[in-house]
C-alpha positions as CSV (number, residue, x, y, z in Angstrom):
1,M,0.0,0.0,0.0
2,K,2.9,2.4,0.8
3,R,4.5,1.6,-2.6
4,I,1.3,2.6,-4.4
5,A,1.1,5.8,-2.4
6,I,4.8,6.6,-3.2
7,A,4.3,5.8,-6.9
8,M,1.2,8.0,-7.1
9,T,3.0,10.9,-5.4
10,A,6.0,10.5,-7.8
11,L,3.6,10.5,-10.7
12,A,1.8,13.6,-9.5
13,L,5.1,15.5,-9.0
14,T,6.3,14.5,-12.4
15,A,3.1,15.6,-14.1
16,G,3.2,18.9,-12.3
17,S,6.8,19.6,-13.4
18,V,6.0,18.7,-17.0
19,A,3.0,21.1,-16.9
20,V,5.2,24.0,-15.6
21,A,7.9,23.3,-18.2
22,Q,5.3,23.5,-21.0
23,A,3.8,26.7,-19.6
24,S,7.1,28.5,-19.6
25,D,7.8,27.3,-23.1
26,T,4.7,29.0,-24.4
27,A,5.7,32.3,-23.0
28,D,8.4,32.5,-25.7
29,R,5.8,32.1,-28.5
30,M,3.4,34.7,-27.2
31,P,2.6,37.4,-29.8
32,H,4.4,40.7,-29.6
33,Q,4.2,44.0,-31.3
34,V,5.8,44.2,-34.8
35,T,6.2,46.9,-37.3
36,A,5.2,46.7,-41.0
37,E,8.2,46.4,-43.4
38,Q,6.5,48.1,-46.3
39,T,3.3,50.1,-46.2
40,V,1.4,51.7,-49.1
41,T,-1.5,54.1,-49.2
42,V,-4.4,53.1,-51.4
43,D,-8.1,53.9,-51.8
44,A,-10.3,52.0,-49.3
45,A,-12.4,50.5,-52.1
46,R,-9.3,48.6,-53.4
47,V,-8.9,46.6,-50.1
48,M,-12.4,46.6,-48.6
49,S,-15.8,45.3,-49.8
50,A,-18.9,47.5,-49.9
51,R,-20.2,45.8,-46.8
52,E,-16.9,46.4,-44.9
53,L,-16.9,50.0,-46.0
54,S,-20.4,50.6,-44.7
55,R,-19.8,48.8,-41.4
56,A,-16.6,50.8,-40.8
57,G,-18.2,54.0,-41.9
58,V,-15.4,54.7,-44.4
59,D,-15.8,56.4,-47.7
60,A,-14.7,54.3,-50.8
61,A,-12.4,57.2,-51.9
62,A,-10.7,57.5,-48.5
63,Q,-7.0,56.8,-48.4
64,V,-6.0,54.0,-46.1
65,T,-2.5,52.7,-45.2
66,V,-2.0,48.9,-45.6
67,T,1.0,46.5,-45.5
68,D,2.3,45.5,-48.8
69,F,3.4,41.8,-48.8
70,S,4.3,41.6,-52.5
71,N,7.8,40.7,-53.5
72,G,7.7,42.1,-57.1
73,K,7.6,38.7,-58.7
74,P,4.5,37.4,-60.6
75,V,2.3,35.0,-58.7
76,D,2.8,31.4,-59.7
77,T,-0.3,29.6,-58.5
78,Y,0.3,26.3,-60.2
79,T,3.8,25.4,-59.1
80,R,4.3,23.6,-55.8
């Protein structure tokens, strides 16, 4: 009976230490503030649908700043 109690205690301590190790590991992957590399200013109608414009209360001709993720190369959809 004592052996079972000792084994259960050891198991509980091991599980607790594993949980703490995993919790501290996720702190490194938490999101943090970043800055956009390349931004461009475009008309809101180019990046938002009519529904999004009306919900946001933004005029279609309004200038908005967005992040540009293009790399200058043509998009090749069919190559893997």
